[in-house]
N, C-alpha and C positions, 0 to 999 in steps of 0.2 A: 252160724256163730261159733259152734264147737270146733269146726275145722280150722278156723283162724287161730283159735286158742292152741290146738294141738300143734299146729305149725310153729307157733311162737315158743312152744316149750321144747321142741326137739333138740336144740343145742344143749339144754340143761340136763335132761334126763335120758341117759343113753343106756339102753339094754339092761337096766337094773343095776348098773355099776354103782356101788355105794361107798367106795373108798378111793382115796388118792394114794398112789405109791410115789414117794419122792426120794430121789437120790441126791443127797445134799452136798454142800461144799463146792458147788460150781459158781464161778463169777458170772454174773449176767451182764448184758450190754444191749443198749438200744433205746427206742422210744416207746412209750405206752400212753394211751389216751384214756382218761377216766370215763366211766359210763355216766349216764344221767343219774341224778340224785334219787336214790330209793325213797328217802324220807319225804322229799318234795313230791314225788310221783304219787304216793298214796293219797295225799291231800288234793293235789291238782286233779287227778282222775276222778275222785269222788265229787268234786265241784261241778262236773259236767251235768249232774242231776239238777242243777239250779235253773237250767234253761231248756226249752224245747228246741232251740236252734243248734246248729252244728258248732262244735268246738274241736279245733285241730291242735293236737299236742305232739310236739317233737322232742327228740333226745330222751325217749322213754327207755329206761333200762330193761333189757330182756332177761328178767329174773323171775323166779317162781312166785314170790309174793305179789308182784305187780301183775303178772299174767293171770294169777288167780282172781285178782280184783277185776280185771277186764272181763274175765269169763263170768264173774258174778253179775256184772252190769249187763252183759249179754242175756243172762238168764232172766234179768228183771225187765227185759224188753228194750234196753238201750241199743240203738244201732251202733255197731263198731266196725269200721272199715280200716284195716291195717294196710296202709298204702306203701309202707316200707317197714323194715325191721324195727325202726325206732320212731315211727310216726303213725298216729292213729287218728281217725276222724270219728268223733262220738256225736250221736244225735239222740237225745233223751225225750223225744216227743210222745212216745207211747209206753210210758213206764207202767208196769203191772204192779201196783202197790200191794195187792193181795198176796203176791208171791213172797213178800217179806215176812208174812206170817205163816209160811209153810215150813214143814219139817225139812224139806230139801234146802231151803235158804238157811235155816238154823244150822244144819249140818255143814254146809259149805262155808258159811261166814265164821263158824267157830274155829275153822282151820286157819283163819287169817286174822291176825291182830288188827290189821288196817281196815277191816270191815266196819269197825266202830266209827270210822270217818264218814260213813254213809248217813249217819243219823242226823247230823246238822243240816245238810241239804234237803233231806227228806222232810224234816220238820218245817223248814223254810218254805218249801214249795207245795208240799202235799199235806202238811199239818199232822202227820203221824210218822212214827219211826219205830223200829224194833232193833234192839241190840242184844245179840247173843253173847254168852260168856266167851271171850276171845281166847285164841291160842297164841302161838308165837314162841319167843325165846323163853328158856328156863333161866332167867336171871333175877329171880325174886319177884316180889309182889309188884304189880303195875296196876295202880288203882284206876277205876273208872269214875271215882267220886267227882273229880273236877268236871268231867263231861256232864254227868247227871245233875250235879248241883247247879252248874251254869244254865242248863236247859230249864231246870226248876225255877231259877231266878227270873228267867225270861217269861215264865208263866206256864210252862209245859207241865202237864200232870203225868205222873208215871206210876206204873205198877210193876212189881217183879213177880213173874210167874215161875215159881220154884220148880214145878214139874218139868217145864221146858228149859229152865235156866235162861230166861229171856226177859229183858226189860221192855215194856210196852209204853210208848210215849205218845201223848195227845197234845198237839200244839195249837189247837183252835183258839186258845185264849192268850196267846203270847203277845207281849208288847215290850217295847224298849225299856231298859232299866240300867242301873249302875251295878256292876259286878266287880267285886274284889276277889281275885283268885287266891286260893290258899297256897298254890304252887304255880310257877310259870310253866305249866305243861304245854309243850308244843302242840300235841294232838288235841289237847283240851281247848287251847286257845283257838286253833284252826276250826274245830267243830262248832264252837260258840260263835265265832265270826261268821261262819257260813249260815248258821241258824238265824243270826241277827240281821243279816244283810237284806232279808225280805220280811222282816218283822216290823210292824208299825211303830213309829217313834224312834228315839235315839237311844242307842245302847253304848255305854262306856265300859270298857274292860280295863281294869287297873291290875298291875302285876302280870300283864300279858307277856307271853313269850315273844321274843323279837328276832329269832333265828332268820338267816337269809331265806330259808324255805318258806317261812311264814310271810316274810315280806313279799316273796314271789306270788304267793296265793293272794294276798291283799291287792297287789298290783293287777293281777289277772282279773279279780272280781271287779275292780274299778273300771277296767277296760270293758267289762260286760255290762256296766251301768251302775255298779254299787257306789256308795258314798262312804268311803273309809278314809279317815285322817289319823295322823299319828304313826304312820307306817315306819317301822324301824325303832320305835320307842316302846316303853313298857306300858303306855296308855293309848289304847285305841278307841276311837269314836266312830260308831257306825250308825248312819242315818238310814232307816229302812226304806226300801223302794218297792214298787209293785211288781217290777218285771226286770229280769236280766236277759241279755241277748248273747249271741255267739261271739267267739273270739278265737285268736290263735295264741299259742303259748309254747315257749321253748324252755325245757328244764335246765337248771344249772348243772355243772359237773358235780359229781359226788365227792364232797370234801372228805368223807371217810376213806374212799378209795385213794384219794390224793395222799392223805396221811399214811395209809397202809403202804403205798409205793415208796414214800420217803423212808419209812422204816425198813422196807425190804432192801432198798439200795444200801443202806448203812450196814445191815446185818450180813449181807452177802458180799460186802466190799466191792460193789458194782457201780459202774457209771451208767446212770439211767436218766433219761429226759422224760418228764411228765408233760405231755402236750395239752394245750387248752385246759389249764388247771383251774381257771376261775379265781385267780389270785386275789382279786379285790374282795371276794366273798369268803376268804379263808380265815379271817379274824386272827386269833393268836396262834393258830395251828403251826405255821412255820416257826414262830418264835419258840414254842415249846420244844420242837425237835432241835432247834439250835441250842437250847439249854442242855440237851443231851450231847452236844458236841458235833452235831451233824452239819457239815458245810453244804450250802446250796446257793445257787445263783438264779436270778430271775431274768429272763429274756422275753420281752413282750408278755404273753400269757403262759409261757412255759417255765417250768422249774427244772433246773439242771443240777443233778446230784453227782458230784465227782466221786470216783472210787477213793475210799479212805481206808488205809490200813488200820487206823485206830481212831476212835472218837472219845473224848473225855467229858464226863458230866460236870457241868459247872456247879459251884457252890453258891450259896447266898453271899452277900457282900461281907457279912460278919464271919464267913468261913463255915457256917453250919450246913448240914446236909440238905440238899435240894429236896423239896416236896412238890410233887405235881398232883393236882387234884382236879376233879371235874366241877363244873359250875354252870348254871344256865347262861346262855348267850348274853353278852359277848365273852363269857368265860370259856374254858376248855371243854369240849364235848366229851361226855362219858364214853361215847362209842370208840374213842381212840386210846383210852387208858390201857386196854389190853395190848395194843401195839407198842405203846410207850414202855410197858413193863417188859415185854419180850426184847425190845431193842436195848434196854438197859442191861440185860444179862451179859452182853458182850462188850459193854462200854468199860472205860477206866473210871472208877469212882462208884459212888453209891447214891441211891435215890429212894425216897419213900413215896410210893404210889398210894394215894388216898381216894378210894372210890366211894363218894358220899351218897350218890343217888340211887344205887341198886345194891342190895345186900348179898347177892350171890355171884357177882361177876368175876370175882378173883379166885373162884374155886378151881379154875383150870391150872393154877400154878403148880399143883402136884405133878402134872405131866412135865412141866418145865424142870422141876426138881429131879424127876426121873431121868431127864436128858442131861443132867449135870449142872444145871443153873444153881446159883447160890441165892436163894430167896427165903425170907422168913415171913410166913403168913401170920401177921400179928393177930388178926381177927377178920370177920367177913368183909371188912371195909378197907383194911390197910395191909400192904405188903412192902417189906424192906428188901430192896434188890442190891446185892453186892456184885458189881460188875467183874467179870472174869478177865477183862482187858485182853482177851484172845489168848491168854496163857494156856487155856485148854478149850477145845471146841466142844460144843454140845454134841451129844451122840444120838443117832437115830433110834426111835422106838416105835411101837404100835400104840396109838392113842385114839380117843374119840372126841369129836367136836361138840361141846355142850351148847353153844349158841353161835350166831353169825360171826360176831366180832372176835370171840375167843378162837373160833375155827380158823380164821385168817391169821391171827397171831400165832397159832400153832403151826400153820402152814409156813409162815415166814421163818419160824424156829427150825422147822424141818429142812427148809432150803439152805439154811446156813450150817446145819449139823453135819457131822461126819457119818457116812453110811446111809442105810435105808430106813426110811420112816413110812409107816402106814397110818393115814388119818381116816378113821371111820366116821359114819354119820355125816357124810359131806352134803346131805340134803340141806343141812343148816347153812352151809357156805353158799350153796346154790340159791338159797332164798335171797341172798343179798349181793352176790357178785356174779356178773354174767360171764360165762365161758372163761372163768379165771384160769383154768388149766391151759387152754389153747393160747390165751394171751400171754401167759408166763412162758410157754414153750417158745414163743416168738422172740423172747429175750434170752433164750438159751437154757431155760430151766429144764431139769429132768423130772417131769411130773406126768403121770398118766392115771387114768381111771381104771380101777380093777374091781373085782368082786372080792369082798373080804368079810 
């Protein structure tokens, strides 16, 4: 099992190189294909625990977070056969449930925020689960309350063992119920859906998340034999079944990568084609970038971004300054607000970026200000961006990546800036974007890994 995992990590971690060196100001050109969706992968791969039968998953992104989850499943006794770089066959017929209460599991799962997604399937099939205090991005408080309260309402008993920082869940008395979520958490909804699909009775989840990734999970579970209705709405009904079987599933393209590439093309004045973009699943994402003045065309499932010398931010109909804010699906995803903010720095016009859902995600703006951007950080949630309209270029600096999305936003800024930039702590970027340096090099970007 370990050898497969090491193989899968090789493109991401190279000889301890922990920084990107970027020489900016180059126009890029060519086609790029988004990876499989990271946020879908963590749910889908966790769901293999629901059945002893084989589950084949394709378009798996080759990134650190996903590879860590696959390694964790292997340690739990799940058979994992990686038949190609993006396809894996899972077989969870010999799961070692005791391993989840080990120090080794606690240590490994705490490195990975996505490990919380294992709790729902474990409760459903094995009637017990353990949740370690998770790691992941430093973007503010990300509560586990939605997960725990949902499991509790299903009838699971839980204890928090403070010495080990672990929640211990007992699902032997679970039964279907009505659950009104206090927030439409994507991972919370997914976890409760997986727990409920093998729980006796009918469970109704109101104020459920309805992201495409959650719809994908529900459709996959139905193919395995689950009975879920209301998919795509904010009210899901799950009729518990006794057994789920194997299936095949293909991940959607990563909408965050698609949005990142749209922003990259605009910032670097480049002509880029995004291949197989999954346009029907992008929701309002293309429209938000059009509001920033970015031109794009659709050809089949490809997005064609022409080279633009200048793009102008729209105003509201009454002439007031545009505000772009995040909102649960089908609103605009918070994962792309960092990209929007960076792209606005070189636009003509002004925009207020309002990050409602996480309180620390705008703190990377100090690096952009150091690069010459005109940004007023109003408070932890709001930043006013006054576009430079390319009258002066950003300048290259040395900076550090605080989280996955801010890291790529800073990378886009560096690619558009004059001179040399160094981005440190790129382990954060590698957690969410597979081989981003080599893929950008193929478009003509001057980017390489260095020690810094």
